[in-house]
C-alpha positions as CSV (number, residue, x, y, z in Angstrom):
1,M,134.6,46.9,-6.0
2,G,137.4,46.9,-8.5
3,K,140.2,49.2,-9.1
4,V,139.1,52.6,-10.3
5,S,140.6,53.5,-13.7
6,N,142.2,56.8,-14.6
7,E,139.5,57.2,-17.2
8,D,136.8,56.9,-14.6
9,R,138.6,59.4,-12.3
10,E,138.7,61.9,-15.2
11,T,135.1,61.3,-16.0
12,F,134.1,61.9,-12.4
13,K,136.3,65.0,-12.2
14,N,134.6,66.5,-15.2
15,S,131.1,65.5,-13.9
16,S,131.7,67.0,-10.5
17,K,133.2,70.2,-11.8
18,Q,129.8,71.6,-12.7
19,Y,128.6,71.1,-9.1
20,T,131.8,72.6,-7.6
21,E,131.4,75.7,-9.7
22,I,127.8,76.3,-8.5
23,I,128.8,75.6,-4.9
24,N,131.6,78.2,-5.1
25,S,129.2,80.7,-6.5
26,E,126.6,80.0,-3.8
27,L,129.3,80.3,-1.0
28,K,130.3,83.7,-2.5
29,K,126.6,84.7,-2.3
30,E,126.5,83.6,1.3
31,K,129.4,86.0,2.1
32,E,127.6,88.8,0.3
33,I,124.4,88.2,2.3
34,L,126.3,88.1,5.6
35,A,128.0,91.4,4.7
36,A,124.5,92.9,3.9
37,I,123.2,91.7,7.3
38,K,126.2,93.3,9.0
39,K,125.5,96.6,7.2
40,D,121.8,96.5,7.9
41,P,120.9,94.3,10.9
42,S,117.2,95.0,10.3
43,C,117.2,92.5,7.4
44,A,118.8,89.8,9.4
45,V,115.7,87.6,10.0
46,R,114.6,87.4,6.4
47,K,118.2,87.0,5.2
48,K,119.0,84.2,7.6
49,F,115.9,82.4,6.5
50,E,117.2,82.7,2.9
51,L,120.6,81.5,4.0
52,A,119.1,78.4,5.6
53,E,117.4,77.6,2.3
54,Q,120.6,78.3,0.4
55,M,122.6,75.8,2.7
56,C,120.0,73.1,1.9
57,Y,120.7,73.7,-1.8
58,I,124.5,73.6,-1.3
59,A,124.1,70.3,0.7
60,S,122.2,68.8,-2.3
61,L,125.0,69.8,-4.6
62,Y,127.6,68.1,-2.4
63,N,125.3,65.1,-2.3
64,A,125.2,65.1,-6.1
65,I,129.0,65.0,-6.2
66,N,128.9,61.9,-4.0
67,T,126.2,60.3,-6.2
68,A,128.3,60.9,-9.3
69,S,131.3,59.3,-7.5
70,V,129.3,56.2,-6.6
71,R,127.9,55.9,-10.1
72,I,131.1,56.5,-12.1
73,M,133.7,54.9,-9.8
74,D,132.1,51.6,-9.0
75,N,130.4,52.5,-5.7
76,V,133.3,54.6,-4.3
77,K,131.8,57.3,-2.0
78,N,133.2,60.8,-2.0
79,N,133.6,61.3,1.8
80,D,135.0,64.8,1.3
81,A,131.8,65.9,-0.4
82,L,129.6,64.2,2.2
83,N,131.6,65.8,5.1
84,D,131.2,69.2,3.4
85,A,127.4,68.5,3.1
86,R,127.3,67.6,6.8
87,K,129.1,70.8,7.8
88,I,126.8,72.9,5.5
89,L,123.7,71.4,7.2
90,Y,125.1,72.6,10.6
91,K,125.3,76.1,9.1
92,A,121.7,75.9,8.0
93,L,120.7,74.9,11.6
94,I,122.7,77.7,13.1
95,Y,121.1,80.3,10.9
96,L,117.7,79.1,12.0
97,E,118.7,78.8,15.7
98,E,119.8,82.4,15.5
99,M,116.2,83.2,14.4
100,V,114.2,81.2,16.9
101,T,116.7,79.9,19.5
102,N,117.9,76.3,20.2
103,I,116.0,75.8,23.4
104,V,114.4,72.3,23.3
105,D,111.5,72.7,25.7
106,S,110.8,76.4,25.1
107,S,107.1,77.4,25.6
108,P,105.1,79.5,23.2
109,S,105.4,82.4,25.6
110,D,109.2,82.1,25.7
111,L,109.3,82.6,22.0
112,T,106.9,85.6,21.7
113,E,109.7,88.0,20.6
114,N,111.1,85.5,18.1
115,M,107.7,85.0,16.6
116,E,107.2,88.7,16.2
117,A,110.6,88.9,14.5
118,I,109.6,86.3,11.9
119,E,105.9,87.2,11.5
120,E,106.5,88.3,7.9
121,I,107.5,84.7,7.0
122,S,104.3,82.8,6.3
123,L,103.4,79.4,7.7
124,E,103.6,77.9,4.2
125,Q,107.2,79.2,3.8
126,R,108.3,77.9,7.2
127,Y,106.8,74.5,6.6
128,F,108.3,74.3,3.1
129,L,111.8,75.1,4.5
130,V,111.4,72.6,7.3
131,R,110.6,69.8,4.8
132,K,113.4,70.9,2.5
133,L,115.9,70.8,5.4
134,G,114.6,67.5,6.6
135,L,115.1,66.0,3.2
136,A,118.6,67.4,2.9
137,I,119.6,65.9,6.2
138,Q,118.1,62.5,5.4
139,M,119.8,62.4,2.0
140,V,123.2,63.0,3.6
141,I,122.6,60.4,6.4
142,D,121.5,57.8,3.8
143,A,124.5,58.6,1.6
144,F,126.9,58.0,4.6
145,G,125.3,54.6,5.3
146,D,124.4,52.7,8.4
147,N,128.0,52.0,9.5
148,S,129.2,55.6,9.3
149,K,131.4,57.0,12.0
150,W,129.0,59.9,12.2
151,K,126.1,57.7,13.2
152,W,125.7,59.1,16.7
153,S,126.4,62.7,15.6
154,F,123.4,62.5,13.4
155,V,121.3,62.2,16.5
156,E,122.4,65.7,17.4
157,I,121.8,67.0,13.9
158,N,118.2,65.6,13.8
159,G,117.7,66.8,17.4
160,R,118.7,70.4,16.5
161,F,116.5,70.1,13.4
162,A,113.5,69.1,15.5
163,V,114.0,72.0,17.8
164,V,114.1,74.7,15.1
165,A,111.2,73.1,13.3
166,K,109.2,73.4,16.5
167,N,110.4,76.8,17.4
168,M,109.5,78.2,14.0
169,F,105.9,77.3,14.5
170,D,103.9,80.1,16.1
171,F,101.6,78.2,18.4
172,K,99.8,81.3,19.6
173,N,98.6,82.1,16.2
174,Y,98.6,79.0,14.1
175,V,96.9,76.6,16.5
176,K,93.7,78.4,15.6
177,A,94.4,77.5,11.9
178,Y,95.0,73.9,13.0
179,F,91.4,73.6,14.4
180,D,89.7,75.7,11.7
181,P,89.0,73.9,8.5
182,S,88.0,77.1,6.8
183,S,91.4,78.7,7.4
184,P,93.8,78.9,4.4
185,D,96.6,77.8,6.8
186,N,94.6,74.7,8.0
187,E,96.3,72.0,5.9
188,N,99.8,73.4,6.5
189,A,99.2,73.8,10.2
190,I,98.0,70.2,10.5
191,L,100.8,68.7,8.5
192,Y,103.4,70.9,10.2
193,I,102.3,69.9,13.7
194,R,102.2,66.3,12.7
195,L,105.8,66.6,11.5
196,I,106.9,68.4,14.7
197,K,105.4,65.7,16.8
198,T,107.2,63.0,14.8
199,L,110.5,64.8,14.9
200,L,110.4,65.4,18.7
201,D,109.4,61.8,19.4
202,K,112.1,60.4,17.2
203,S,114.7,62.6,18.8
204,A,113.7,61.5,22.2
205,D,114.1,57.9,21.3
206,A,117.3,58.6,19.4
207,Y,119.0,60.2,22.4
208,R,117.7,57.5,24.7
209,N,119.2,54.9,22.3
210,K,122.5,56.8,22.2
211,Y,122.6,56.8,26.0
212,E,121.8,53.1,26.2
213,L,123.9,51.8,23.4
214,S,126.8,54.1,23.1
215,S,127.6,57.1,25.3
216,R,126.1,56.4,28.8
217,R,126.4,60.1,29.2
218,M,123.9,61.7,31.5
219,D,123.5,64.7,29.2
220,D,122.2,62.4,26.4
221,M,119.6,60.9,28.7
222,Q,118.6,64.4,29.9
223,A,118.3,65.5,26.2
224,A,115.9,62.6,25.7
225,I,113.8,63.7,28.6
226,N,113.8,67.3,27.3
227,F,112.5,66.2,24.0
228,V,109.7,64.2,25.7
229,M,108.8,67.4,27.6
230,A,108.9,69.4,24.4
231,L,106.5,67.0,22.8
232,R,104.3,67.3,25.9
233,Q,104.2,71.1,25.5
234,V,103.0,70.7,22.0
235,C,100.2,68.4,23.2
236,V,99.3,71.0,25.9
237,A,99.1,73.7,23.3
238,L,96.7,71.5,21.4
239,N,94.6,70.7,24.5
240,E,95.5,67.0,24.1
241,S,95.4,66.4,27.8
242,D,95.6,62.6,27.8
243,D,98.7,62.5,25.6
244,A,100.2,65.3,27.6
245,E,99.7,63.3,30.8
246,E,101.2,60.1,29.3
247,L,104.3,62.1,28.2
248,K,104.7,63.5,31.6
249,K,104.7,60.0,33.1
250,K,107.2,58.9,30.4
251,A,109.5,61.7,31.2
252,G,109.2,60.9,34.9
253,T,110.1,57.2,34.3
254,W,113.1,58.1,32.2
255,N,114.2,60.6,34.8
256,E,114.0,57.9,37.5
257,R,116.0,55.6,35.3
258,M,118.7,58.2,34.9
259,K,118.9,58.8,38.6
260,A,119.2,55.1,39.3
261,D,122.0,54.8,36.7
262,R,123.8,57.7,38.2
263,K,123.5,56.2,41.7
264,S,124.8,52.8,40.5
265,G,127.6,54.4,38.5
266,K,126.4,53.2,35.1
267,N,126.7,56.5,33.4
268,S,129.6,59.0,32.9
């Protein structure tokens, strides 16, 4: 990587300006939407769903600024833009958590009121937003690179993402569509549940790895166990008894490991 010329800096400045202007405009819209929610709380659910989508869009713009920096200035990342994208993704997660809670192992019955509040949002819309948010998160993680100082914080981001993805799925209503090929929601239900399973499984492993390789914090190991149990609840909802039993055993094994480490003083 050579020295960046003033000409390249100016080119980047001009290139990024278009994105910055859109970002500022979108952030202004966010404030207006929040003001509308404060004035009329009855619109909060729909508006927060829209805000989460908007945050995904803003994150993509910040990522575009970084991409321009890498392209124009000889592989120099724009860490300010990436950090702003990371913060914006947290805002997207918060908006969704406010809609459907951030409880990892919540059961379908725990979320009855939340599901009633978002019933106007179709399964297709929910699945599309989950995919969009997942892509935005992965693009920012990839842009930071493998050696990023935020490596372990991304475990939390992906974990919170997995939780809201699961909690937005109405198991009481959409499991029927999952098993009914004639339902117009069948394909989305199948794909959505597959994604939920993948996200929960990856988050369980990620928190376990964070515990083993970095933090040695009991709460990280407990989080890993909670994600295993959340995945088990999904299997129970789908009547996948064998998988549910295996996950119960897995959670038990991990719990025993945590207790043994605590007893031996290997965790903090």
